[in-house]
C-alpha positions in Angstrom: -3.2 -39.1 88.8 -0.6 -42.4 89.0 -0.9 -42.9 85.3 0.0 -39.5 84.3 2.9 -39.4 86.2 3.8 -42.0 84.4 3.5 -41.2 81.6 4.4 -38.0 82.3 7.8 -39.5 83.7 8.6 -41.8 80.2 8.1 -38.8 77.7 11.0 -37.3 80.0 13.3 -40.6 79.8 12.6 -39.9 76.2 13.5 -36.9 75.9 16.5 -37.9 77.6 17.0 -40.3 75.8 16.9 -38.5 72.8 18.9 -36.1 74.1 22.1 -38.3 74.6 21.4 -39.9 71.2 22.2 -36.1 69.7 25.5 -36.2 71.9 26.8 -39.0 70.8 25.3 -38.6 66.8 27.6 -35.1 67.3 30.6 -36.7 69.6 30.7 -39.2 66.5 31.3 -36.3 63.6 33.6 -34.3 65.4 35.9 -37.6 65.8 34.9 -39.0 62.0 36.1 -35.5 61.1 39.3 -35.2 63.2 40.0 -38.3 62.0 39.6 -37.6 58.5 42.3 -34.5 59.2 44.6 -36.6 60.8 44.3 -39.4 57.6 44.6 -35.9 55.5 47.9 -34.8 57.7 49.5 -38.8 58.0 49.3 -39.2 53.7 51.2 -35.5 53.2 53.3 -36.8 55.5 53.7 -39.9 54.2 54.0 -38.3 50.6 56.9 -35.7 52.1 59.1 -39.4 52.8 58.5 -40.8 50.3 59.9 -38.3 48.2 62.7 -37.8 50.8 63.4 -41.3 50.4 63.8 -41.1 46.6 65.7 -38.3 46.6 67.9 -40.0 49.1 68.2 -42.9 46.8 69.4 -40.5 43.7 72.1 -39.4 45.8 72.7 -42.5 46.6 72.9 -43.9 43.4 74.6 -41.3 42.6 78.0 -42.0 44.9 77.7 -45.5 43.9 78.8 -44.4 40.6 81.2 -41.9 41.4 83.1 -44.4 44.4 83.2 -47.2 41.0 84.5 -44.8 38.6 87.0 -43.4 40.9 88.6 -47.3 41.2 88.4 -47.8 37.8 90.9 -45.3 37.3 93.1 -45.7 40.3 93.5 -49.2 38.9 93.9 -47.6 35.8 96.9 -45.7 37.1 98.5 -48.5 39.0 98.4 -50.0 35.7 100.5 -47.8 34.0 103.2 -47.6 36.8 103.9 -51.0 36.6 104.8 -50.9 32.9 107.5 -48.3 32.7 109.0 -49.6 35.6 108.9 -53.1 34.1 109.3 -54.9 37.6 108.1 -58.7 38.8 104.7 -58.6 40.2 104.4 -58.7 43.8 102.2 -57.8 46.6 103.7 -54.9 48.9 102.6 -52.8 52.1 100.5 -48.9 51.8 104.1 -47.5 53.3 106.3 -49.2 50.2 103.8 -47.7 47.8 104.2 -44.1 49.5 107.7 -44.0 49.5 108.7 -45.3 46.0 106.5 -43.0 44.7 108.6 -40.2 46.5 111.7 -40.7 45.9 110.5 -41.0 41.5 109.1 -37.7 41.9 112.5 -36.6 43.3 114.8 -38.6 40.5 112.0 -36.7 38.0 112.7 -33.5 39.1 116.3 -33.9 38.9 116.4 -35.2 35.6 114.6 -31.7 35.0 117.0 -29.4 35.9 119.7 -31.1 35.3 118.3 -31.1 31.3 117.0 -27.4 32.2 120.7 -26.2 32.5 122.3 -27.8 30.0 119.0 -26.7 27.5 120.9 -23.1 26.0 119.4 -20.2 27.7 117.0 -17.9 25.4 117.3 -13.9 25.0 114.6 -12.1 25.3 113.1 -10.2 22.2 113.9 -6.2 22.5 111.5 -3.7 22.4 111.6 -3.0 18.5 111.4 -6.5 17.6 108.3 -7.0 19.9 106.2 -4.1 17.8 107.5 -5.0 14.2 106.1 -8.3 15.5 102.6 -7.2 16.5 102.4 -4.9 13.9 103.2 -7.4 11.5 100.3 -9.4 12.5 98.0 -6.5 13.2 98.3 -5.9 9.2 98.1 -9.8 8.4 94.5 -9.5 10.5 93.6 -6.5 8.6 94.3 -7.9 5.3 91.0 -9.7 3.5 91.8 -13.9 3.2 90.3 -15.2 0.2 88.4 -18.6 1.9 86.1 -20.7 -0.2 83.4 -22.2 0.3 84.2 -25.7 2.0 86.5 -23.1 4.1 84.1 -20.9 5.3 81.1 -24.2 5.6 84.0 -26.1 7.8 85.1 -23.1 10.2 81.5 -22.8 10.9 81.1 -26.4 12.1 84.4 -25.9 13.9 83.3 -23.0 15.5 80.1 -24.2 16.9 81.5 -27.7 17.5 83.2 -25.4 20.0 80.8 -24.0 21.2 78.7 -27.3 22.0 81.5 -28.3 23.4 82.0 -25.8 25.9 78.3 -25.7 27.4 78.7 -29.8 27.6 82.0 -28.9 29.8 80.3 -26.6 32.1 77.4 -28.4 32.5 79.6 -31.7 33.1 81.7 -29.6 35.7 78.4 -28.0 37.5 77.1 -31.3 37.4 80.2 -33.3 39.2 81.0 -30.2 41.3 77.2 -31.4 42.5 77.6 -34.8 43.4 80.8 -33.9 45.2 79.4 -31.2 47.6 75.9 -33.3 48.1 76.1 -35.0 51.8 76.6 -38.8 52.6 73.1 -40.2 53.6 72.2 -44.1 54.3 72.6 -46.8 52.1 69.2 -47.3 50.4 68.0 -50.1 48.3 68.7 -50.2 44.5 64.4 -49.4 42.7 65.1 -50.6 39.7 61.9 -48.5 38.5 63.4 -45.5 39.5 66.6 -46.4 37.3 64.1 -47.0 34.2 62.7 -43.7 34.7 65.6 -42.2 34.4 67.2 -43.7 31.7 65.0 -43.0 29.4 64.1 -39.7 30.5 68.0 -39.5 29.2 67.4 -41.1 25.9 64.7 -38.0 26.1 67.4 -35.6 26.7 70.0 -36.8 23.6 67.5 -37.5 21.3 66.1 -33.9 22.1 70.0 -32.7 21.8 70.9 -34.5 18.2 67.4 -33.1 16.9 68.6 -29.2 17.9 71.8 -30.0 16.5 70.9 -31.3 13.4 68.5 -28.4 12.6 71.7 -26.5 13.3 73.7 -28.1 10.6 70.8 -27.7 8.7 70.5 -24.1 9.4 74.3 -23.6 8.7 73.6 -25.5 5.6 71.4 -24.0 3.7 73.4 -20.1 5.3 76.2 -20.9 4.0 76.3 -22.7 0.6 72.9 -20.8 -0.5 70.1 -23.2 0.2 67.9 -20.7 1.1 66.9 -18.0 -1.6 66.4 -14.4 -0.8 63.7 -12.3 -1.8 64.3 -10.6 -4.5 64.0 -6.5 -3.4 61.4 -4.3 -5.3 61.9 -1.5 -7.1 59.0 0.9 -6.1 57.8 3.0 -9.1 56.8 6.3 -8.4 53.2 7.3 -8.4 53.8 10.7 -10.1 53.5 10.7 -13.8 54.8 12.7 -15.3 52.2 15.1 -17.3 53.4 16.3 -20.7 50.6 19.1 -21.1 50.8 23.0 -20.3 48.8 23.4 -17.4 46.6 26.6 -17.3 48.4 27.7 -14.6 51.7 27.5 -16.4 50.0 30.0 -19.4 52.2 33.2 -18.5 51.0 34.9 -21.4 47.9 36.2 -19.0 50.2 38.6 -16.9 51.9 39.9 -20.3 48.9 41.4 -21.7 45.8 41.5 -20.3 43.5 41.2 -23.9 44.8 36.8 -23.2 42.3 36.9 -20.0 38.7 37.3 -22.8 39.3 34.4 -24.6 37.5 34.2 -27.7 35.0 31.9 -28.9 33.5 30.8 -32.0 29.8 31.0 -33.1 28.0 28.5 -35.3 24.6 29.3 -36.2 23.5 25.5 -37.4 25.3 22.4 -36.7 28.3 23.8 -37.6 31.1 22.6 -34.8 34.6 23.0 -34.2 36.4 19.5 -34.7 39.0 17.9 -32.8 36.8 20.0 -29.8 33.8 17.6 -27.7 30.6 18.4 -28.8 27.9 18.8 -26.1 30.6 20.6 -24.5 30.5 23.4 -27.4 26.8 23.1 -27.5 26.5 23.6 -23.6 28.7 27.0 -24.7 26.7 28.3 -27.4 23.3 27.8 -25.7 24.8 29.7 -22.5 26.1 32.0 -24.7 22.9 32.4 -27.2 20.7 32.5 -23.5 22.4 35.6 -22.5 22.4 37.4 -25.7 18.6 36.9 -25.7 18.0 37.9 -22.2 20.1 41.0 -23.3 17.7 42.0 -26.2 14.6 40.9 -24.7 12.7 44.0 -23.3 10.6 44.2 -20.1 7.1 43.1 -21.6 8.6 39.5 -23.2 10.3 39.5 -20.1 6.8 39.0 -18.0 5.5 36.9 -20.6 7.7 34.8 -20.0 7.1 34.0 -16.5 3.7 33.8 -16.4 4.1 30.9 -19.3 6.1 29.2 -16.4 3.8 29.8 -14.0 1.1 28.1 -16.2 3.5 25.5 -17.3 4.4 24.8 -13.2 0.4 25.0 -12.4 -0.6 22.7 -15.2 1.9 20.4 -13.7 0.7 20.5 -10.3 -2.5 19.7 -11.8 -1.9 16.6 -13.1 -0.1 15.6 -10.1 -3.3 16.7 -7.9 -5.4 14.4 -10.7 -2.9 11.4 -11.0 -3.9 10.6 -6.8 -5.0 7.5 -6.0 -8.8 6.8 -5.6 -9.2 6.0 -2.3 -7.6 9.9 -1.7 -10.1 11.8 -4.0 -13.6 12.5 -3.4 -17.0 10.5 -5.4 -17.5 13.9 -7.4 -13.6 14.0 -8.2 -12.8 10.6 -9.2 -12.3 10.3 -13.0 -13.2 7.2 -15.6 -9.3 6.5 -15.3 -9.9 5.8 -11.6 -12.6 4.1 -11.5 -10.6 1.4 -14.2 -8.5 1.8 -11.5 -10.4 0.8 -8.9 -12.1 -1.8 -10.9 -8.9 -3.3 -11.6 -8.0 -2.9 -7.7 -11.2 -5.2 -7.1 -10.6 -7.5 -9.7 -14.1 -6.5 -11.5 -14.6 -7.5 -15.1 -17.9 -5.8 -16.6 -19.9 -6.3 -20.0 -23.1 -5.4 -21.1 -23.4 -1.3 -22.6 -23.1 1.5 -20.2 -22.6 0.0 -16.6 -22.8 2.5 -13.4 -20.1 3.1 -11.6 -18.9 0.7 -8.6 -20.2 2.0 -5.2 -17.3 2.5 -2.8 -18.2 2.4 0.4 -21.6 2.0 2.2 -21.3 6.0 3.4 -20.8 6.9 -0.1 -24.2 5.1 -1.8 -26.7 7.2 -1.1 -28.9 4.2 0.7 -31.5 5.5 2.9 -30.5 5.5 6.8 -32.3 2.8 8.1 -30.6 0.6 5.6 -27.3 1.7 6.4 -28.0 1.4 10.6 -29.0 -1.9 10.0 -25.9 -3.0 7.9 -23.9 -1.5 10.8 -25.5 -3.4 13.5 -25.2 -6.2 11.7 -21.6 -5.8 11.7 -21.1 -5.3 7.2 -18.1 -2.7 7.2 -16.8 -3.3 3.7 -18.5 -4.1 0.7 -17.7 -7.3 -1.2 -16.1 -7.2 -5.2 -19.5 -8.6 -6.3 -21.5 -6.3 -4.3 -19.5 -2.7 -5.1 -20.5 -3.7 -9.0 -23.9 -5.5 -8.5 -25.9 -2.8 -6.4 -25.6 -0.3 -8.7 -26.9 -2.6 -11.5 -29.5 -4.2 -9.5 -30.8 -0.7 -8.8 -31.1 0.7 -12.2 -33.7 -2.1 -12.5 -30.9 -3.7 -15.1 -31.0 -7.4 -14.9 -27.5 -9.7 -13.8 -25.6 -12.5 -14.7 -22.8 -12.1 -11.4 -19.8 -15.3 -12.1 -18.0 -14.9 -8.3 -16.6 -17.5 -5.7 -17.8 -19.3 -3.8 -18.6 -17.2 -0.3 -18.2 -13.7 -2.4 -21.3 -11.4 -0.7 -23.1 -12.3 -2.9 -26.7 -12.8 -1.2 -26.3 -9.2 0.1 -25.5 -8.2 -3.5 -29.6 -9.0 -5.1 -30.8 -8.2 -1.4 -30.1 -4.8 -1.1 -32.0 -3.3 -4.2 -34.9 -5.5 -3.8 -35.6 -4.3 -0.2 -34.8 -0.9 -1.5 -37.5 -1.2 -3.9 -40.0 -3.0 -1.7 -39.6 -0.3 0.8 -40.1 2.4 -1.8 -43.7 0.9 -2.1 -46.3 2.6 0.5 -47.0 0.0 3.0 -50.8 0.3 2.8 -51.0 -1.4 -0.6 -48.6 -4.3 0.6 -50.8 -5.0 3.1 -54.1 -4.3 1.1 -52.4 -6.6 -2.1 -50.9 -9.3 -0.4 -53.2 -12.2 -1.8 -51.5 -11.2 -5.4 -48.6 -13.1 -4.1 -44.7 -12.4 -3.5 -43.0 -8.8 -5.1 -39.8 -11.8 -5.0 -39.0 -15.3 -5.9 -35.2 -16.4 -5.1 -34.7 -20.1 -5.5 -32.0 -21.9 -4.3 -30.7 -25.9 -5.5 -30.9 -27.0 -1.9 -32.5 -26.7 1.3 -30.0 -25.7 3.6 -29.2 -22.8 1.5 -32.9 -21.4 1.1 -32.3 -21.8 5.3 -29.2 -19.4 4.6 -30.6 -16.8 2.4 -34.0 -16.8 4.9 -31.4 -15.9 8.0 -29.8 -13.3 5.9 -32.8 -11.8 4.6 -34.7 -11.6 7.9 -31.5 -9.4 9.5 -32.4 -6.8 7.1 -36.4 -7.5 6.4 -37.5 -7.5 10.2 -36.5 -4.3 10.8 -37.8 -2.7 7.9 -41.3 -5.0 8.4 -41.0 -6.9 5.2 -42.5 -10.6 5.8 -40.2 -13.8 4.0 -41.8 -17.3 3.7 -39.1 -21.1 3.3 -40.8 -22.8 1.0 -38.5 -26.5 1.1 -39.5 -30.0 1.3 -39.2 -32.1 4.1 -41.4 -29.1 6.3 -45.3 -30.0 6.4 -47.3 -28.0 2.8 -50.3 -27.3 4.8 -48.6 -24.7 7.0 -46.4 -23.5 4.5 -49.3 -22.6 2.5 -51.3 -20.9 5.3 -47.7 -19.0 6.0 -48.3 -17.5 2.2 -51.8 -16.8 2.4 -50.7 -14.4 5.6 -49.4 -12.4 2.7 -45.1 -12.4 2.4 -43.1 -9.8 -0.2 -40.5 -12.9 -0.5 -41.1 -16.0 -1.4 -37.2 -18.2 -1.1 -37.8 -21.8 -2.2 -36.6 -24.7 -4.1 -37.7 -25.4 -7.3 -39.7 -28.5 -6.6 -41.4 -27.7 -3.3 -42.8 -24.3 -5.1 -43.9 -25.8 -8.4 -46.0 -28.2 -5.9 -47.0 -25.1 -4.0 -48.3 -23.6 -7.2 -50.1 -26.4 -8.8 -51.7 -26.7 -5.9 -52.4 -22.8 -5.5 -50.8 -21.9 -2.7 -49.0 -18.9 -4.4 -49.4 -17.2 -7.5 -47.5 -15.0 -8.8 -49.2 -11.8 -10.2 -47.0 -9.0 -9.0 -44.1 -10.9 -9.2 -41.9 -9.1 -10.7 -38.1 -9.5 -9.1 -36.4 -12.9 -9.5 -33.1 -14.2 -8.2 -31.5 -18.3 -9.7 -28.8 -18.4 -6.4 -26.4 -20.9 -7.5 -28.0 -21.6 -11.0 -25.2 -24.1 -12.5 -25.9 -26.2 -9.3 -29.2 -25.9 -10.5 -28.9 -27.0 -13.8 -26.7 -30.0 -13.0 -29.0 -31.5 -10.1 -31.4 -31.2 -13.4 -33.9 -28.4 -11.9 -33.9 -26.7 -15.4 -37.5 -27.9 -16.7 -38.8 -27.0 -13.0 -37.2 -23.7 -13.6 -38.6 -23.1 -16.7 -42.1 -23.9 -15.7 -42.0 -21.6 -12.5 -41.2 -18.7 -15.0 -44.0 -19.2 -17.1 -45.9 -18.7 -14.1 -44.9 -15.0 -14.6 -46.7 -12.7 -15.8 -45.8 -12.1 -19.5 -46.9 -8.3 -19.0 -44.5 -6.5 -17.2 -41.3 -8.2 -19.1 -38.6 -5.9 -20.3 -39.0 -4.4 -24.5 -35.4 -6.9 -25.7 -34.0 -3.5 -27.1 -31.6 -0.9 -26.4 -34.3 0.5 -24.1 -33.2 -2.0 -21.9 -30.0 -0.8 -21.4 -31.0 3.0 -20.9 -30.8 4.2 -17.9 -33.1 7.4 -17.7 -36.1 4.8 -19.1 -35.1 1.9 -17.0 -35.1 4.4 -13.5 -38.3 6.2 -14.7 -40.1 2.8 -14.7 -38.2 1.3 -11.3 -40.0 3.7 -9.4 -43.2 2.7 -10.5 -45.5 0.0 -8.5 -45.3 -1.7 -12.3 -41.9 -1.9 -12.6 -40.4 -3.9 -15.6 -39.7 -7.8 -14.9 -35.9 -8.4 -12.9 -34.3 -11.5 -13.1 -30.8 -11.7 -11.5 -28.8 -14.6 -11.9 -25.7 -15.8 -9.5 -22.9 -18.6 -10.8 -19.5 -19.5 -10.1 -19.4 -21.4 -13.0 -21.3 -20.6 -17.0 -21.8 -24.0 -18.4 -23.8 -23.9 -22.1 -27.1 -25.2 -19.8 -27.4 -22.1 -17.8 -25.8 -20.3 -21.1 -29.0 -20.5 -22.3 -31.0 -20.3 -19.9 -29.9 -16.5 -19.5 -30.3 -16.3 -23.3 -34.3 -17.1 -22.9 -35.0 -15.7 -19.8 -32.8 -12.4 -19.2 -33.1 -8.9 -21.5 -29.3 -6.9 -22.2 -28.3 -8.5 -19.0 -24.9 -6.8 -17.3 -22.4 -9.4 -17.0 -20.3 -9.1 -13.6 -17.4 -11.4 -13.5 -15.0 -11.3 -9.6 -12.0 -12.9 -10.2 -11.4 -16.1 -12.2 -13.8 -17.9 -12.9 -14.3 -21.0 -11.6 -11.5 -21.5 -9.9 -10.9 -22.3 -6.7 -10.0 -19.1 -4.1 -6.5 -18.1 -4.3 -6.3 -18.4 -0.7 -7.1 -22.5 -0.3 -4.2 -24.8 0.5 -4.8 -27.4 -1.7 -3.3 -30.9 -1.1 -3.6 -34.6 -2.6 -2.7 -37.9 -1.4 -2.9 -41.1 -3.4 -3.5 -43.9 -1.6 -5.7 -47.2 -2.0 -9.0 -47.3 -0.4 -8.0 -49.3 2.6 -5.9 -46.7 3.6 -7.9 -43.9 3.7 -9.5 -44.0 7.5 -5.9 -44.1 9.0 -4.6 -41.2 6.9 -7.7 -39.7 7.9 -7.0 -40.0 12.0 -3.3 -38.4 11.5 -4.4 -35.8 10.2 -7.1 -35.5 12.7 -4.2 -36.3 15.7 -2.5 -33.4 14.5 -4.8 -31.0 16.1 -6.8 -29.9 14.1 -9.6 -26.0 14.6 -12.7 -26.7 14.0 -15.1 -26.4 12.0 -14.2 -29.4 10.1 -16.2 -30.6 6.6 -15.5 -34.2 5.7 -17.1 -34.7 2.0 -18.5 -38.4 1.2 -20.0 -39.6 -1.8 -22.9 -41.5 -0.3 -24.9 -41.1 2.2 -24.3 -44.2 4.7 -20.6 -43.9 4.0 -20.9 -40.7 5.7 -23.3 -42.4 8.5 -20.7 -45.3 9.1 -17.3 -42.6 9.3 -19.7 -40.3 11.5 -20.0 -43.3 13.5 -16.4 -44.6 13.6 -15.4 -40.5 14.5 -18.0 -40.0 17.5 -16.5 -43.3 19.0 -13.2 -42.2 18.7 -14.0 -39.5 21.1 -14.6 -36.7 18.0 -17.6 -34.4 18.1 -19.7 -35.2 14.4 -22.6 -35.0 12.4 -24.0 -36.2 8.9 -25.5 -34.4 6.6 -26.8 -36.2 3.0 -30.3 -36.2 1.4 -31.6 -39.2 3.0 -31.7 -36.7 6.4 -34.7 -35.0 7.5 -35.3 -31.5 6.9 -34.8 -31.2 11.3 -32.0 -33.3 11.4 -30.4 -30.7 8.6 -31.6 -28.2 9.9 -29.8 -29.2 13.5 -26.4 -30.4 11.9 -26.5 -27.2 10.8 -27.0 -25.1 13.6 -25.0 -27.5 15.7 -21.9 -27.1 13.6 -22.5 -23.0 13.7 -22.9 -22.9 17.4 -19.7 -25.5 17.9 -21.2 -27.9 19.4 -19.9 -30.2 17.0 -16.7 -29.8 15.6 -17.2 -32.3 12.3 -19.2 -32.2 9.5 -19.2 -35.6 7.6 -21.3 -34.4 4.4 -22.0 -35.3 1.1 -22.2 -32.9 -2.0 -25.6 -31.3 -0.7 -23.2 -29.6 1.2 -21.0 -28.8 -1.5 -22.9 -25.6 -3.1 -23.9 -22.3 -1.2 -24.2 -22.9 2.5 -21.5 -20.7 4.1 -20.6 -21.7 7.4 -17.8 -19.3 8.8 -14.0 -19.7 10.0 -14.1 -23.4 8.2 -10.6 -24.2 8.9 -10.2 -27.6 6.9 -12.0 -29.5 4.1 -11.1 -33.2 3.3 -12.4 -35.6 0.4 -12.3 -38.5 2.1 -14.2 -39.2 -1.3 -12.8 -37.2 -4.4 -15.6 -35.4 -6.0 -17.0 -37.4 -9.2 -16.5 -33.9 -11.3 -13.4 -31.4 -11.1 -16.8 -28.5 -11.0 -18.1 -30.6 -7.7 -14.3 -31.0 -6.6 -14.1 -27.1 -6.6 -17.2 -26.0 -5.2 -16.5 -28.4 -1.8 -13.1 -26.6 -1.3 -14.5 -23.3 -2.0 -16.2 -24.3 1.9 -13.0 -23.4 3.5 -10.3 -19.5 2.5 -13.9 -17.4 2.6 -14.1 -14.4 3.2 -10.4 -13.2 3.2 -9.1 -16.1 5.0 -7.0 -18.9 4.6 -8.0 -22.3 4.1 -6.7 -25.9 3.4 -8.3 -28.5 1.0 -7.6 -32.6 1.4 -8.1 -34.8 -1.0 -7.9 -38.4 -0.4 -7.5 -40.1 -4.5 -8.0 -43.4 -5.5 -6.8 -45.3 -8.9 -10.7 -44.9 -10.0 -10.3 -41.0 -9.5 -7.6 -41.9 -12.6 -10.4 -39.4 -15.0 -10.3 -36.2 -12.7 -5.7 -36.7 -12.7 -5.1 -34.0 -15.5 -8.1 -31.2 -13.9 -6.8 -32.0 -10.8 -3.3 -31.1 -12.0 -3.6 -28.2 -13.8 -6.2 -27.0 -10.7 -3.4 -27.1 -8.1 -0.1 -25.6 -10.3 -3.1 -22.9 -10.8 -2.9 -22.2 -7.8 -0.3 -20.1 -6.1 0.0 -21.7 -2.5 -0.6 -25.7 -3.3 2.1 -27.7 -4.6 1.7 -30.4 -6.6 3.1 -33.8 -5.5 5.0 -35.5 -7.9 3.1 -38.6 -8.0 0.5 -37.0 -9.3 2.7 -34.5 -11.2 4.3 -37.6 -13.1 1.0 -39.6 -13.0 -0.1 -41.4 -17.1 -3.4 -40.2 -16.8 -2.6 -36.5 -15.6 -0.1 -36.0 -18.9 -3.4 -35.6 -21.1 -6.7 -35.3 -20.8 -9.4 -37.6 -20.8 -10.6 -39.0 -24.3 -7.2 -37.9 -25.7 -6.0 -40.7 -28.0 -2.3 -40.6 -27.6 -0.1 -41.4 -30.6 2.9 -43.3 -29.8 6.2 -42.0 -31.4 8.1 -44.5 -33.6 10.7 -45.2 -31.4 8.4 -46.0 -28.9 6.6 -48.9 -30.9 7.6 -52.6 -30.5 7.6 -54.6 -33.5 7.2 -58.6 -33.0 8.9 -60.9 -35.6 
């Protein structure tokens, strides 16, 4: 308890100490405030004292000066008095001075009185004289007096000088009265600084006065010596013009005789006209006259007939206007040949190959079965691409097709829809019973990745429709693929090498295959698969070949055969370019094909901006880091030319914190699938790949393609940058070029110049190797040749 009491006392004492300190601080603040106020008051007082002192000093100085002047004046006066008296110099008292002064004044007054008495008195002027004098002065004043220019100038200067003297005299009197009226103050010490300031101020005032005087003199000279140029008064012309012709309102003959009211007009037949009168006005008056004349002569029947004719013309114009509507405003049955031509121009579709059906405007107007349309709606394909609009109707006629379109244009669906529609038209029991006869269709792709991509697209439609699909590619177990083939399937998607292996080992037969698709045909030829493709086509049955005549283009015969089980073999080839090898393959295996061109063949998409950097090999990595550090939107594809380079670059990017994966020919199938799946799902942001990924692989929304190593050919470059800017979206392609890529500079320059959104860099534009095609022999001009003596 005692301990608690002690602690309570201590706490109370601490609180008291705190309160005291707070009170002390408050008192100090108040004191400091009062001190500051006192200081301010002292400052104000000191300032007012200084001002009063300065005033007193100035007054004292002025008084001293006035005293000095008075003393000087008195001295001068005394000197004059002494001279006047001619008396000897001696010292006298003040009283004697006063007496002498008074005596002198008395003498002067007496002398003045005497002079006045002696002088003759002046007689005052009479009233008549005063009036005459006044009149003479007035007459003299009224008469004009001639003065020369010099005299006028002299008079003006004299007048001005008198005014200035009067003003100065007035100022001087005011100053003197001010100084004399001042109260005397106490003596002050002489202030040098004050005197200097006043002297400088006086000098300034004198300068200003001198300048004003100079200006006044100049103004007087200009005015009286004729230096000012007067503006000439411009005589204002009258706006009204005098009209010499008579106006109709001035014709008085109208009121004089009523016959003049109706003016006579000469009417000519043929080409006659009056001279001197406007021909157009004459023709207008004549047509009006004859129109009124004919209207009077017409009968009621003729008038009715004319009304009917005008109605027909109006109806015809309205019909023409109705027919000239845009194709999007018309129904399908209202479309004319001209509308279909405009439709193809709008979608940049060019066709070749005889009678070709009209394109599809929308999914609703396609006439497909409901289950197909439901799947299309479920998948999310809202509108058709240009290649789909034209290729699907041709495929439904059982005609061979060559489709030439840019990458990412929707070619997969263009050949899948006709195939799925034909397979679904066959009885399901027959399909199951004849499974050992092989598939109904083979789709060939140049790479495993493209084959798997086609399989994904096919399964979206095939699984709901009960159509089985098998992929036959390298890198997977051949036995497993063979087992799936024996189980039966309708569609086989394969790469050429593995498909030949399966066919030779009797895992697969093509007894009822009637639909062959060659996707990315130019790529397959470039990769050396032409012999393999020819070998696969030899395994096909020859009993269902189309006749190589006009029947291959006959729509009715082809449709009649299309609805049967043993329909003609249909070969579909899709390519981005048309090299000679592809044309040769098409001539051999396709019968009277319909050729569909979409956009500009062999050119990169117009939505991809192309940027080229020419640098050394050592600067590539630094430039790549600079681009990636700006912040890019994934996914990004980086192309290299070597497998080892892809692995090294991917590891370097991983160390720097970027999510990168690789894709090249040295990877197994599972690793390839994992790389593509991770890029599509978003777990990886950057794909480092060789040309394996340059063709046909569709990865959605690729924002950027970087050619770390430049492609070997311009076609490979086109396909590489075609990975971005797909499906109507914008893309960016950046390429690193070295001096080893100079053989591509000419074609690369032409490709960039052809792009509407790309700019060719000056180092590529002006490079010597970019001026001529590779292999061109450039002959020097005569003036450029050097002669060595």
